[in-house]
MDTraj code that builds the backbone (N, CA, C; nanometers):
import mdtraj as md
import numpy as np

residues = "MET LYS LYS VAL ILE VAL THR ALA LYS THR VAL GLU ALA ALA ILE GLU GLU ALA LEU ARG GLN LEU ASN THR SER ARG ASP LYS ILE ARG VAL THR VAL LEU GLU GLU PRO SER ARG GLY PHE PHE GLY LEU PHE GLY VAL ARG PRO ALA LYS VAL GLU ALA GLU PHE VAL THR THR PRO VAL ASP ASP ALA VAL GLN PHE LEU GLU ASN VAL LEU ALA THR MET GLY VAL SER ALA THR LEU GLU VAL ARG THR ASP SER ARG PRO VAL VAL ILE ASP ILE ARG GLY ASP ASP LEU GLY MET VAL ILE GLY ARG HIS GLY GLN THR LEU ASP ALA LEU GLN TYR LEU VAL ASN ILE VAL ALA ASN ARG HIS HIS SER GLY TYR THR ARG ILE GLN LEU ASP ALA GLN GLY TYR ARG LYS ARG ARG GLU GLU SER LEU GLN HIS LEU ALA ASP ARG ILE ALA LYS GLN VAL LEU ARG THR GLY LYS ALA VAL ALA LEU GLU PRO MET THR PRO MET GLU ARG LYS VAL ILE HIS THR HIS ILE GLN LYS TYR ASP ARG LEU THR THR TYR SER GLU GLY GLU GLU PRO ARG ARG ARG VAL VAL VAL ALA LEU ALA THR LYS ALA".split()
xyz = np.array([
    [13.7026, -7.1065, 13.8122],
    [13.8010, -7.1042, 13.7041],
    [13.7892, -6.9711, 13.6312],
    [13.8985, -6.8923, 13.6276],
    [13.8975, -6.7612, 13.5636],
    [13.9631, -6.7613, 13.4288],
    [14.0560, -6.8587, 13.4028],
    [14.1328, -6.8560, 13.2813],
    [14.1687, -6.9988, 13.2390],
    [14.1672, -7.0247, 13.1079],
    [14.2055, -7.1569, 13.0583],
    [14.2955, -7.1375, 12.9355],
    [14.3824, -7.2338, 12.9112],
    [14.4630, -7.2390, 12.7902],
    [14.4222, -7.3665, 12.7156],
    [14.3823, -7.3519, 12.5897],
    [14.3248, -7.4631, 12.5153],
    [14.3955, -7.4756, 12.3796],
    [14.4158, -7.5992, 12.3373],
    [14.4681, -7.6261, 12.2033],
    [14.3650, -7.6984, 12.1194],
    [14.3649, -7.6742, 11.9919],
    [14.2737, -7.7386, 11.8983],
    [14.3269, -7.7222, 11.7565],
    [14.2597, -7.7839, 11.6601],
    [14.3088, -7.7761, 11.5220],
    [14.3071, -7.6357, 11.4663],
    [14.2035, -7.5580, 11.5057],
    [14.1923, -7.4192, 11.4594],
    [14.1735, -7.3284, 11.5781],
    [14.1951, -7.1991, 11.5534],
    [14.1739, -7.1002, 11.6569],
    [14.0290, -7.0980, 11.7028],
    [13.9358, -7.1024, 11.6064],
    [13.7944, -7.1002, 11.6419],
    [13.7550, -7.2220, 11.7217],
    [13.8098, -7.3366, 11.6870],
    [13.7776, -7.4573, 11.7638],
    [13.8322, -7.4473, 11.9062],
    [13.9487, -7.3870, 11.9209],
    [14.0071, -7.3701, 12.0529],
    [13.9201, -7.2745, 12.1356],
    [13.8705, -7.1690, 12.0737],
    [13.7851, -7.0739, 12.1448],
    [13.6565, -7.1426, 12.1887],
    [13.5979, -7.2219, 12.1014],
    [13.4741, -7.2934, 12.1363],
    [13.4947, -7.3859, 12.2548],
    [13.6093, -7.4538, 12.2573],
    [13.6389, -7.5421, 12.3688],
    [13.6590, -7.4638, 12.4991],
    [13.7217, -7.3480, 12.4862],
    [13.7424, -7.2614, 12.6032],
    [13.6078, -7.2140, 12.6589],
    [13.5144, -7.1772, 12.5715],
    [13.3824, -7.1361, 12.6156],
    [13.3120, -7.2506, 12.6890],
    [13.3313, -7.3727, 12.6356],
    [13.2691, -7.4881, 12.6988],
    [13.3245, -7.5096, 12.8384],
    [13.4561, -7.4997, 12.8512],
    [13.5202, -7.5225, 12.9794],
    [13.4838, -7.4148, 13.0824],
    [13.4756, -7.2921, 13.0348],
    [13.4416, -7.1825, 13.1242],
    [13.2913, -7.1671, 13.1438],
    [13.2142, -7.2366, 13.0628],
    [13.0688, -7.2298, 13.0723],
    [13.0186, -7.0857, 13.0617],
    [13.0608, -7.0189, 12.9547],
    [13.0236, -6.8785, 12.9363],
    [13.0028, -6.8489, 12.7887],
    [12.9790, -6.7202, 12.7568],
    [12.9590, -6.6790, 12.6207],
    [13.0789, -6.5990, 12.5707],
    [13.0846, -6.5793, 12.4396],
    [13.2034, -6.5132, 12.3784],
    [13.2230, -6.3729, 12.4294],
    [13.1169, -6.3009, 12.4569],
    [13.1329, -6.1613, 12.5005],
    [13.1822, -6.1473, 12.6435],
    [13.1928, -6.2579, 12.7161],
    [13.2347, -6.2542, 12.8560],
    [13.3840, -6.2873, 12.8723],
    [13.4543, -6.3157, 12.7634],
    [13.5948, -6.3552, 12.7775],
    [13.6863, -6.2690, 12.6868],
    [13.8121, -6.2642, 12.7250],
    [13.9171, -6.2023, 12.6460],
    [14.0050, -6.3130, 12.5911],
    [14.0239, -6.3182, 12.4592],
    [14.1000, -6.4264, 12.3973],
    [14.2331, -6.3743, 12.3477],
    [14.3394, -6.4489, 12.3815],
    [14.4746, -6.4197, 12.3314],
    [14.5215, -6.5437, 12.2564],
    [14.5548, -6.5250, 12.1282],
    [14.6058, -6.6379, 12.0501],
    [14.7548, -6.6567, 12.0816],
    [14.7883, -6.7645, 12.1441],
    [14.9265, -6.7917, 12.1825],
    [15.0062, -6.8526, 12.0695],
    [14.9426, -6.9405, 11.9929],
    [15.0102, -7.0028, 11.8776],
    [14.9101, -7.0237, 11.7659],
    [14.9479, -6.9847, 11.6480],
    [14.8664, -7.0116, 11.5269],
    [14.8935, -7.1562, 11.4825],
    [14.7935, -7.2208, 11.4236],
    [14.8188, -7.3573, 11.3741],
    [14.9156, -7.3536, 11.2574],
    [14.9965, -7.4549, 11.2434],
    [15.0928, -7.4631, 11.1315],
    [15.0604, -7.5816, 11.0433],
    [15.1028, -7.5739, 10.9163],
    [15.0798, -7.6807, 10.8200],
    [15.2063, -7.7651, 10.8038],
    [15.1851, -7.8917, 10.7849],
    [15.3003, -7.9797, 10.7695],
    [15.3384, -8.0010, 10.6242],
    [15.4093, -8.1047, 10.5954],
    [15.4500, -8.1370, 10.4604],
    [15.3294, -8.1660, 10.3721],
    [15.3416, -8.1296, 10.2468],
    [15.2376, -8.1528, 10.1459],
    [15.1034, -8.0826, 10.1819],
    [15.1166, -7.9762, 10.2627],
    [14.9966, -7.9006, 10.2950],
    [14.9079, -7.9654, 10.3985],
    [14.9522, -8.0698, 10.4592],
    [14.8690, -8.1341, 10.5623],
    [14.8548, -8.0415, 10.6819],
    [14.7361, -8.0387, 10.7381],
    [14.7077, -7.9474, 10.8488],
    [14.7189, -8.0208, 10.9834],
    [14.7794, -7.9519, 11.0805],
    [14.7717, -8.0096, 11.2132],
    [14.9036, -8.0514, 11.2715],
    [15.0136, -8.0157, 11.2087],
    [15.1465, -8.0437, 11.2692],
    [15.1571, -7.9738, 11.4042],
    [15.1136, -7.8464, 11.4065],
    [15.1081, -7.7733, 11.5327],
    [14.9699, -7.7153, 11.5497],
    [14.9004, -7.7506, 11.6562],
    [14.7627, -7.7004, 11.6750],
    [14.7627, -7.5539, 11.7199],
    [14.6469, -7.4941, 11.7088],
    [14.6299, -7.3598, 11.7640],
    [14.6223, -7.3640, 11.9138],
    [14.6739, -7.2604, 11.9784],
    [14.6662, -7.2505, 12.1240],
    [14.6167, -7.1130, 12.1598],
    [14.5132, -7.1089, 12.2424],
    [14.4580, -6.9788, 12.2842],
    [14.4442, -6.9740, 12.4352],
    [14.4519, -6.8541, 12.4866],
    [14.4232, -6.8304, 12.6304],
    [14.2943, -6.7520, 12.6399],
    [14.2024, -6.8032, 12.7151],
    [14.0707, -6.7372, 12.7337],
    [14.0542, -6.7001, 12.8801],
    [14.0238, -6.5738, 12.9026],
    [14.0135, -6.5224, 13.0396],
    [13.8854, -6.4448, 13.0567],
    [13.8197, -6.4660, 13.1694],
    [13.6981, -6.3897, 13.1989],
    [13.7288, -6.2406, 13.2024],
    [13.6407, -6.1602, 13.1426],
    [13.6493, -6.0158, 13.1532],
    [13.5562, -5.9743, 13.2655],
    [13.6133, -5.9404, 13.3791],
    [13.5317, -5.9064, 13.4959],
    [13.5044, -5.7570, 13.5046],
    [13.3967, -5.7215, 13.5709],
    [13.3627, -5.5833, 13.5989],
    [13.4027, -5.5541, 13.7447],
    [13.4057, -5.4272, 13.7827],
    [13.4341, -5.3933, 13.9225],
    [13.3381, -5.4642, 14.0202],
    [13.2102, -5.4751, 13.9816],
    [13.1132, -5.5409, 14.0681],
    [13.1435, -5.6907, 14.0783],
    [13.1846, -5.7514, 13.9662],
    [13.2238, -5.8934, 13.9706],
    [13.3346, -5.9169, 14.0710],
    [13.4380, -5.8308, 14.0654],
    [13.5519, -5.8458, 14.1564],
    [13.5084, -5.8240, 14.3012],
    [13.4195, -5.7260, 14.3211],
    [13.3730, -5.6963, 14.4568],
    [13.2960, -5.8157, 14.5168],
    [13.2090, -5.8732, 14.4362],
    [13.1289, -5.9889, 14.4809],
    [13.2197, -6.1069, 14.5122],
    [13.3162, -6.1353, 14.4252],
    [13.4066, -6.2484, 14.4488],
    [13.4855, -6.2300, 14.5788],
    [13.5362, -6.1091, 14.5991],
    [13.6126, -6.0763, 14.7188],
    [13.5259, -6.0916, 14.8436],
    [13.4038, -6.0362, 14.8366],
    [13.3164, -6.0406, 14.9525],
    [13.2734, -6.1838, 14.9870],
    [13.2484, -6.2622, 14.8854],
    [13.2112, -6.4035, 14.9074],
    [13.3249, -6.4767, 14.9788],
    [13.4498, -6.4506, 14.9369],
    [13.5651, -6.5143, 14.9997],
    [13.5813, -6.4709, 15.1457],
    [13.5608, -6.3420, 15.1717],
    [13.5738, -6.2910, 15.3081],
    [13.4664, -6.3503, 15.3985],
    [13.3427, -6.3542, 15.3507],
    [13.2328, -6.4110, 15.4315],
    [13.2547, -6.5583, 15.4616],
    [13.3080, -6.6309, 15.3613],
    [13.3360, -6.7724, 15.3808],
    [13.4458, -6.7887, 15.4881],
    [13.5460, -6.7037, 15.4837],
    [13.6533, -6.7086, 15.5827],
    [13.6006, -6.6781, 15.7227],
    [13.5046, -6.5856, 15.7302],
    [13.4444, -6.5484, 15.8598],
    [13.3488, -6.6581, 15.9092],
    [13.3157, -6.7522, 15.8251],
    [13.2211, -6.8557, 15.8616],
    [13.0785, -6.8070, 15.8585],
    [13.0519, -6.7051, 15.7783],
    [12.9172, -6.6484, 15.7690],
    [12.8435, -6.7063, 15.6474],
    [12.7267, -6.7629, 15.6717],
    [12.6443, -6.8167, 15.5631],
    [12.5504, -6.7061, 15.5188],
    [12.5706, -6.6582, 15.3950],
    [12.4888, -6.5485, 15.3471],
    [12.4818, -6.5494, 15.1941],
    [12.3847, -6.4787, 15.1415],
    [12.3740, -6.4580, 14.9970],
    [12.3882, -6.3098, 14.9695],
    [12.4256, -6.2774, 14.8493],
    [12.4478, -6.1369, 14.8106],
    [12.3440, -6.0943, 14.7097],
    [12.2784, -5.9836, 14.7412],
    [12.1814, -5.9233, 14.6465],
    [12.2473, -5.7960, 14.5914],
    [12.2709, -5.7937, 14.4591],
    [12.3418, -5.6806, 14.3948],
    [12.2418, -5.5944, 14.3206],
    [12.2447, -5.4642, 14.3485],
    [12.1570, -5.3678, 14.2790],
    [12.2445, -5.2714, 14.2007],
    [12.2595, -5.2978, 14.0708],
    [12.3443, -5.2141, 13.9864],
    [12.2688, -5.0965, 13.9261],
    [12.1373, -5.0901, 13.9493],
    [12.0568, -4.9792, 13.8929],
    [12.0591, -4.8581, 13.9830],
    [12.1329, -4.8636, 14.0931],
    [12.1409, -4.7495, 14.1854],
    [12.2828, -4.6926, 14.1844],
    [12.2951, -4.5698, 14.2298],
    [12.4256, -4.5055, 14.2428],
    [12.4372, -4.4515, 14.3856],
    [12.5270, -4.5071, 14.4689],
    [12.6242, -4.6104, 14.4323],
    [12.5589, -4.7466, 14.4113],
    [12.6351, -4.8386, 14.3544],
    [12.5922, -4.9788, 14.3445],
    [12.5783, -5.0311, 14.4859],
    [12.4720, -5.1045, 14.5130],
    [12.4482, -5.1587, 14.6470],
    [12.4618, -5.3103, 14.6448],
    [12.5430, -5.3634, 14.7372],
    [12.5513, -5.5071, 14.7589],
    [12.4933, -5.5305, 14.8972],
    [12.3790, -5.5990, 14.9017],
    [12.3111, -5.6247, 15.0296],
    [12.3389, -5.7676, 15.0709],
    [12.3991, -5.7842, 15.1876],
    [12.4310, -5.9165, 15.2414],
    [12.3078, -5.9685, 15.3124],
    [12.2624, -6.0869, 15.2730],
    [12.1392, -6.1446, 15.3270],
    [12.1699, -6.2720, 15.4047],
    [12.1196, -6.2807, 15.5268],
    [12.1435, -6.3996, 15.6071],
    [12.0687, -6.3884, 15.7395],
    [12.0767, -6.4924, 15.8197],
    [12.0002, -6.4973, 15.9458],
    [12.0728, -6.4263, 16.0612],
    [12.2025, -6.4423, 16.0721],
    [12.2762, -6.3854, 16.1835],
    [12.3961, -6.3083, 16.1297],
    [12.3780, -6.1778, 16.1128],
    [12.4810, -6.0942, 16.0497],
    [12.5449, -5.9980, 16.1464],
    [12.5287, -6.0229, 16.2760],
    [12.5884, -5.9333, 16.3766],
    [12.7382, -5.9187, 16.3591],
    [12.8059, -6.0296, 16.3270],
    [12.9509, -6.0240, 16.3092],
    [12.9887, -5.9411, 16.1881],
    [12.9045, -5.9431, 16.0850],
    [12.9297, -5.8665, 15.9652],
    [12.9080, -5.7167, 15.9898],
    [12.8054, -5.6831, 16.0672],
    [12.7701, -5.5443, 16.0922],
    [12.8654, -5.4775, 16.1912],
    [12.8903, -5.5470, 16.3037],
    [12.9743, -5.4880, 16.4082],
    [12.9052, -5.3778, 16.4840],
    [12.9738, -5.3207, 16.5808],
    [12.9173, -5.2153, 16.6649],
    [12.8921, -5.0889, 16.5805],
    [12.7652, -5.0490, 16.5765],
    [12.7253, -4.9307, 16.4980],
    [12.7719, -4.9390, 16.3526],
    [12.7816, -5.0597, 16.3012],
    [12.8176, -5.0771, 16.1598],
    [12.9646, -5.0606, 16.1256],
    [13.0517, -5.0657, 16.2274],
    [13.1932, -5.0414, 16.2049],
    [13.2559, -5.1520, 16.1173],
    [13.2204, -5.2774, 16.1427],
    [13.2743, -5.3848, 16.0597],
    [13.2207, -5.3743, 15.9171],
    [13.0952, -5.3409, 15.9037],
    [13.0341, -5.3255, 15.7703],
    [13.1053, -5.2148, 15.6939],
    [13.1357, -5.1037, 15.7615],
    [13.2067, -4.9929, 15.6989],
    [13.3471, -5.0356, 15.6567],
    [13.4141, -5.1115, 15.7406],
    [13.5510, -5.1576, 15.7092],
    [13.5476, -5.2489, 15.5878],
    [13.4481, -5.3398, 15.5816],
    [13.4327, -5.4286, 15.4646],
    [13.4023, -5.3462, 15.3401],
    [13.3191, -5.2454, 15.3537],
    [13.2864, -5.1606, 15.2412],
    [13.4113, -5.0912, 15.1853],
    [13.4963, -5.0436, 15.2749],
    [13.6203, -4.9763, 15.2345],
    [13.7058, -5.0712, 15.1523],
    [13.7241, -5.1956, 15.2016],
    [13.8059, -5.2949, 15.1326],
    [13.7453, -5.3386, 14.9979],
    [13.6113, -5.3528, 14.9966],
    [13.5430, -5.3916, 14.8748],
    [13.5650, -5.2880, 14.7663],
    [13.5580, -5.1622, 14.8036],
    [13.5795, -5.0551, 14.7021],
    [13.7214, -5.0534, 14.6469],
    [13.8195, -5.0836, 14.7343],
    [13.9583, -5.0912, 14.6860],
    [13.9734, -5.2060, 14.5861],
    [13.9227, -5.3230, 14.6233],
    [13.9341, -5.4409, 14.5376],
    [13.8612, -5.4211, 14.4035],
    [13.7428, -5.3603, 14.4103],
    [13.6594, -5.3428, 14.2916],
    [13.7245, -5.2508, 14.1885],
    [13.8035, -5.1561, 14.2327],
    [13.8543, -5.0552, 14.1415],
    [14.0025, -5.0643, 14.1120],
    [14.0720, -5.1605, 14.1690],
    [14.2176, -5.1622, 14.1520],
    [14.2615, -5.2000, 14.0106],
    [14.1811, -5.2754, 13.9355],
    [14.2221, -5.3184, 13.8033],
    [14.1316, -5.2621, 13.6925],
    [14.0578, -5.1574, 13.7237],
    [13.9661, -5.1030, 13.6262],
    [13.9821, -4.9514, 13.6163],
    [13.9546, -4.8990, 13.4980],
    [13.9586, -4.7536, 13.4788],
    [13.8303, -4.6913, 13.5371],
    [13.8359, -4.5630, 13.5617],
    [13.7209, -4.4965, 13.6241],
    [13.7053, -4.5393, 13.7678],
    [13.5919, -4.5097, 13.8274],
    [13.5707, -4.5474, 13.9663],
    [13.4248, -4.5876, 13.9856],
    [13.4031, -4.7062, 14.0367],
    [13.2696, -4.7556, 14.0673],
    [13.2530, -4.7572, 14.2196],
    [13.1637, -4.6752, 14.2715],
    [13.1419, -4.6699, 14.4163],
    [13.0400, -4.7743, 14.4567],
    [13.0750, -4.8508, 14.5582],
    [12.9915, -4.9597, 14.6057],
    [12.9571, -4.9387, 14.7530],
    [12.8300, -4.9545, 14.7862],
    [12.7866, -4.9456, 14.9251],
    [12.7433, -5.0845, 14.9706],
    [12.7943, -5.1246, 15.0844],
    [12.7540, -5.2508, 15.1446],
    [12.6401, -5.2308, 15.2406],
    [12.5455, -5.3215, 15.2408],
    [12.4375, -5.3220, 15.3383],
    [12.4252, -5.4655, 15.3924],
    [12.3553, -5.4782, 15.5012],
    [12.3367, -5.6107, 15.5582],
    [12.1931, -5.6242, 15.6060],
    [12.1115, -5.6879, 15.5280],
    [11.9694, -5.7107, 15.5636],
    [11.8985, -5.5795, 15.5946],
    [11.9295, -5.4740, 15.5174],
    [11.8650, -5.3433, 15.5378],
    [11.9130, -5.2664, 15.6580],
    [12.0317, -5.2984, 15.7093],
    [12.0839, -5.2314, 15.8291],
    [12.0991, -5.0808, 15.8091],
    [12.1485, -5.0401, 15.6926],
    [12.1752, -4.8984, 15.6690],
    [12.0515, -4.8141, 15.6907],
    [11.9399, -4.8591, 15.6381],
    [11.8148, -4.7826, 15.6491],
    [11.7694, -4.7783, 15.7930],
    [11.7780, -4.8912, 15.8643],
    [11.7362, -4.8930, 16.0052],
    [11.8281, -4.8019, 16.0897],
    [11.9559, -4.8019, 16.0619],
    [12.0490, -4.7169, 16.1361],
    [12.0212, -4.5692, 16.1052],
    [11.9934, -4.5376, 15.9802],
    [11.9621, -4.4004, 15.9437],
    [11.8389, -4.3487, 16.0188],
    [11.7352, -4.4312, 16.0244],
    [11.6145, -4.3915, 16.0949],
    [11.6418, -4.3745, 16.2429],
    [11.7244, -4.4624, 16.2993],
    [11.7593, -4.4530, 16.4406],
    [11.8360, -4.3257, 16.4687],
    [11.9270, -4.2875, 16.3801],
    [12.0037, -4.1653, 16.3998],
    [11.9142, -4.0410, 16.3841],
    [11.8161, -4.0471, 16.2962],
    [11.7246, -3.9336, 16.2801],
    [11.6397, -3.9151, 16.4051],
    [11.5959, -4.0237, 16.4666],
    [11.5204, -4.0147, 16.5922],
    [11.6084, -3.9578, 16.7016],
    [11.7342, -4.0010, 16.7060],
    [11.8288, -3.9469, 16.8025],
    [11.8484, -3.7977, 16.7818],
    [11.8602, -3.7565, 16.6546],
    [11.8793, -3.6147, 16.6261],
    [11.7608, -3.5333, 16.6742],
    [11.6390, -3.5861, 16.6563],
    [11.5194, -3.5160, 16.7016],
    [11.5175, -3.5012, 16.8557],
    [11.5579, -3.6054, 16.9263],
    [11.5609, -3.5992, 17.0731],
    [11.6621, -3.4973, 17.1219],
    [11.7791, -3.4984, 17.0589],
    [11.8839, -3.4051, 17.0985],
    [11.8440, -3.2627, 17.0648],
    [11.7798, -3.2452, 16.9497],
    [11.7380, -3.1106, 16.9089],
    [11.6391, -3.0528, 17.0122],
    [11.5454, -3.1306, 17.0564],
    [11.4494, -3.0844, 17.1579],
    [11.5199, -3.0516, 17.2868],
    [11.6175, -3.1331, 17.3238],
    [11.6914, -3.1060, 17.4475],
    [11.7682, -2.9758, 17.4386],
    [11.8356, -2.9513, 17.3280],
    [11.9139, -2.8266, 17.3127],
    [11.8202, -2.7063, 17.3095],
    [11.7093, -2.7181, 17.2411],
    [11.6139, -2.6081, 17.2355],
    [11.5541, -2.5786, 17.3727],
    [11.5357, -2.6822, 17.4528],
    [11.4782, -2.6644, 17.5870],
    [11.5778, -2.6046, 17.6868],
    [11.7019, -2.6522, 17.6809],
    [11.8002, -2.6112, 17.7810],
    [11.8936, -2.5020, 17.7333],
    [11.9065, -2.4881, 17.6038],
    [11.9996, -2.3888, 17.5504],
    [12.1435, -2.4317, 17.5534],
    [12.1704, -2.5538, 17.6015],
    [12.3080, -2.6048, 17.6126],
    [12.3409, -2.6988, 17.4967],
    [12.4642, -2.6840, 17.4442],
    [12.5104, -2.7685, 17.3346],
    [12.5289, -2.9108, 17.3855],
    [12.5073, -3.0067, 17.2966],
    [12.5213, -3.1487, 17.3301],
    [12.6156, -3.2141, 17.2318],
    [12.7161, -3.2848, 17.2834],
    [12.8105, -3.3594, 17.1993],
    [12.7636, -3.5044, 17.1947],
    [12.7451, -3.5578, 17.0782],
    [12.7013, -3.6964, 17.0616],
    [12.8214, -3.7908, 17.0732],
    [12.7941, -3.9201, 17.0796],
    [12.9021, -4.0183, 17.0842],
    [12.9748, -4.0193, 16.9491],
    [13.0985, -4.0655, 16.9484],
    [13.1731, -4.0703, 16.8210],
    [13.0988, -4.1511, 16.7156],
    [13.1044, -4.1044, 16.5915],
    [13.0344, -4.1704, 16.4810],
    [13.1239, -4.1702, 16.3573],
    [13.0861, -4.2573, 16.2635],
    [13.1550, -4.2612, 16.1353],
    [13.1155, -4.1378, 16.0538],
    [13.1955, -4.1021, 15.9521],
    [13.1587, -3.9866, 15.8667],
    [13.0178, -3.9991, 15.8086],
    [12.9790, -4.1193, 15.7674],
    [12.8464, -4.1373, 15.7090],
    [12.7367, -4.1108, 15.8107],
    [12.7573, -4.1553, 15.9328],
    [12.6573, -4.1350, 16.0360],
    [12.6528, -3.9872, 16.0781],
    [12.7687, -3.9231, 16.0843],
    [12.7681, -3.7793, 16.1166],
    [12.6948, -3.6999, 16.0118],
    [12.7069, -3.7412, 15.8876],
    [12.6348, -3.6699, 15.7787],
    [12.4861, -3.6765, 15.8002],
    [12.4367, -3.7922, 15.8446],
    [12.2927, -3.8080, 15.8699],
    [12.2464, -3.7088, 15.9744],
    [12.3252, -3.6955, 16.0841],
    [12.2877, -3.6033, 16.1917],
    [12.2909, -3.4576, 16.1408],
    [12.4011, -3.4219, 16.0740],
    [12.4128, -3.2832, 16.0205],
    [12.2940, -3.2504, 15.9312],
    [12.2610, -3.3426, 15.8404],
    [12.1520, -3.3169, 15.7443],
    [12.0191, -3.3035, 15.8140],
    [11.9916, -3.3917, 15.9103],
    [11.8612, -3.3915, 15.9779],
    [11.8407, -3.2645, 16.0636],
    [11.9465, -3.2200, 16.1299],
    [11.9343, -3.1013, 16.2165],
    [11.9095, -2.9754, 16.1358],
    [11.9413, -2.9778, 16.0077],
    [11.9211, -2.8574, 15.9239],
    [11.7757, -2.8117, 15.9179],
    [11.6816, -2.9030, 15.9542],
    [11.5402, -2.8627, 15.9464],
    [11.5027, -2.7749, 16.0675],
    [11.5917, -2.7675, 16.1667],
    [11.5690, -2.6817, 16.2851],
    [11.6406, -2.5465, 16.2622],
    [11.5616, -2.4418, 16.2414],
    [11.6167, -2.3111, 16.2099],
    [11.7065, -2.2557, 16.3227],
    [11.6743, -2.2883, 16.4468],
    [11.7459, -2.2322, 16.5610],
    [11.8689, -2.3117, 16.6006],
    [11.8946, -2.4182, 16.5300],
    [12.0069, -2.5039, 16.5671],
    [12.1156, -2.5093, 16.4599],
    [12.2341, -2.5467, 16.5036],
    [12.3458, -2.5663, 16.4116],
    [12.4240, -2.6897, 16.4578],
    [12.5058, -2.7449, 16.3729],
    [12.5897, -2.8597, 16.4099],
    [12.7312, -2.8362, 16.3607],
    [12.8241, -2.8969, 16.4285],
    [12.9637, -2.9002, 16.3817],
    [13.0298, -3.0265, 16.4391],
    [13.1392, -3.0644, 16.3802],
    [13.2122, -3.1834, 16.4271],
    [13.3393, -3.1423, 16.5016],
    [13.3739, -3.2209, 16.6012],
    [13.4962, -3.1947, 16.6766],
    [13.5666, -3.3273, 16.7063],
    [13.6971, -3.3171, 16.7351],
    [13.7766, -3.4364, 16.7652],
    [13.8371, -3.4965, 16.6408],
    [13.9218, -3.5970, 16.6617],
    [13.9920, -3.6648, 16.5535],
    [13.9352, -3.8044, 16.5326],
    [13.9438, -3.8519, 16.4125],
    [13.9029, -3.9889, 16.3829],
    [13.9868, -4.0867, 16.4623],
    [13.9316, -4.1927, 16.5133],
    [13.7918, -4.2387, 16.4962],
    [13.7007, -4.1898, 16.6083],
    [13.7448, -4.0856, 16.6832],
    [13.6653, -4.0347, 16.7961],
    [13.5953, -3.9030, 16.7593],
    [13.5822, -3.8739, 16.6313],
    [13.5164, -3.7516, 16.5912],
    [13.3677, -3.7595, 16.6167],
    [13.3104, -3.6506, 16.6664],
    [13.1679, -3.6524, 16.7048],
    [13.0971, -3.5249, 16.6594],
    [12.9662, -3.5321, 16.6571],
    [12.8838, -3.4166, 16.6177],
    [12.8390, -3.3433, 16.7439],
    [12.8451, -3.2119, 16.7373],
    [12.7931, -3.1271, 16.8445],
    [12.6710, -3.0519, 16.7911],
    [12.5633, -3.0560, 16.8660],
    [12.4404, -2.9844, 16.8299],
    [12.4300, -2.8667, 16.9270],
    [12.4130, -2.7477, 16.8694],
    [12.4092, -2.6281, 16.9512],
    [12.3105, -2.5260, 16.8941],
    [12.2758, -2.4256, 16.9785],
    [12.1901, -2.3154, 16.9319],
    [12.2694, -2.2386, 16.8270],
    [12.2013, -2.1976, 16.7203],
    [12.2624, -2.1167, 16.6168],
    [12.2835, -1.9750, 16.6686],
    [12.3973, -1.9168, 16.6375],
    [12.4249, -1.7793, 16.6823],
    [12.3433, -1.6846, 16.5963],
    [12.2896, -1.5801, 16.6563],
    [12.2110, -1.4838, 16.5852],
    [12.2991, -1.3922, 16.5043],
    [12.2567, -1.3633, 16.3821],
    [12.3358, -1.2763, 16.2928],
    [12.3301, -1.1331, 16.3450],
])
top = md.Topology()
chain = top.add_chain()
for i, resn in enumerate(residues, 1):
    res = top.add_residue(resn, chain, resSeq=i)
    for name in ("N", "CA", "C"):
        top.add_atom(name, md.element.get_by_symbol(name[0]), res)
traj = md.Trajectory(xyz[None], top)
């Protein structure tokens, strides 16, 4: 329940009843007074009660979590969400036993969900809150795997002198490769191709 309309003898009484129905505190709702109470004949109170509308004030993260919970339920995935708002970007880690469907091949489904979550989180709010999705620590494991791959390719290029084009990757994964290869003074990297088939090429750096 996101919004309720409540009537009572006074505005404050209506607000209190709205808080009870929404099971929340005053700072978490936005109140709109729809009708002020009116007095009847001889000053009697209560001919027309007060009517207020109380609505949850959500944050971008609230909207993101609600959207993601709905998507996971539709996918038939049983999972819990761990939200870390003390980091930048905000991280929502999906926790569960079998998250292969959520992650997808090389994290493609996870990236697609992340894209949608960021749209939903920011469509009704000012500023921009960036949210990163993870699934049981997948991002860290994938980053480490890509760094090991970069090391193997770097050794191969240094040994043979021939450039190597890696398989197509997402922009985030390509950034990991580019960054990791920077520690090799004799090597350089560049990207070629069009999305979603864009790939990183590792090659010997040209001498100045």
